[in-house]
C-alpha positions in Angstrom: 75.2 92.3 45.7 72.1 92.0 47.9 69.9 94.9 48.8 71.1 97.3 51.4 69.6 97.7 54.8 69.8 100.7 57.1 71.3 100.0 60.5 72.3 102.0 63.5 75.6 101.5 65.1 77.5 103.2 67.9 81.1 104.2 67.1 83.8 105.9 69.2 83.9 109.5 68.1 87.5 109.2 66.9 86.6 106.2 64.7 83.6 108.0 63.2 85.6 111.1 62.6 88.5 109.2 61.0 86.0 107.3 58.7 84.3 110.6 57.8 87.7 112.1 56.8 88.4 109.1 54.6 85.0 109.4 53.0 85.5 113.1 52.3 89.1 112.6 51.0 88.1 109.8 48.7 84.8 111.3 47.6 82.6 108.4 48.7 79.7 108.2 51.1 80.4 107.5 54.7 78.4 104.3 54.4 80.8 103.1 51.7 83.8 103.5 54.0 82.0 101.6 56.8 80.9 98.9 54.4 84.4 98.5 53.0 85.9 98.4 56.5 83.4 95.8 57.7 83.7 93.7 54.5 87.5 93.7 54.8 87.3 92.7 58.5 84.9 89.8 57.7 87.2 88.6 54.9 90.2 88.7 57.2 88.3 86.5 59.6 87.9 83.9 56.9 91.6 84.1 56.2 92.3 83.7 59.9 90.1 80.7 60.1 91.7 79.1 57.0 95.2 79.8 58.4 94.4 78.3 61.8 93.1 75.1 60.1 96.0 75.0 57.7 98.5 75.4 60.5 96.8 72.8 62.6 97.1 70.3 59.7 100.6 71.3 58.5 102.4 73.2 61.3 102.8 76.9 61.9 104.4 79.2 59.4 107.7 80.8 60.6 108.3 84.5 60.3 110.4 84.1 57.2 107.7 82.1 55.4 105.1 84.8 56.4 107.4 87.5 55.0 107.8 85.6 51.8 104.0 85.1 51.4 103.4 88.8 52.1 106.0 89.8 49.5 104.5 87.5 46.9 101.0 88.9 47.6 102.3 92.4 47.4 101.2 93.4 50.9 103.2 94.7 53.8 104.3 92.2 56.4 103.2 93.0 59.9 105.2 91.2 62.6 103.3 89.8 65.6 103.8 92.9 67.8 102.2 95.2 65.1 99.1 93.1 64.5 95.8 94.2 65.9 94.1 92.1 68.5 90.6 93.2 67.7 88.2 90.3 67.5 
């Protein structure tokens, strides 16, 4: 892992408070919660890009295929209406 840098970000109060509660509940620094959340978001963007490319080449997955992939990966399946639209 590369060296850490101190940065300043603005967060909505409810997001900062929720992240602080997670940090306290898990016994890790607030910065570790923020780092984990940002790392997870960045990785999901990579998966989204791969999926878009794969589907452009091979056609879209249907909901049954997505449920099967989620089950195989051991993650919950989130139908389209439950997905976040944050970008």
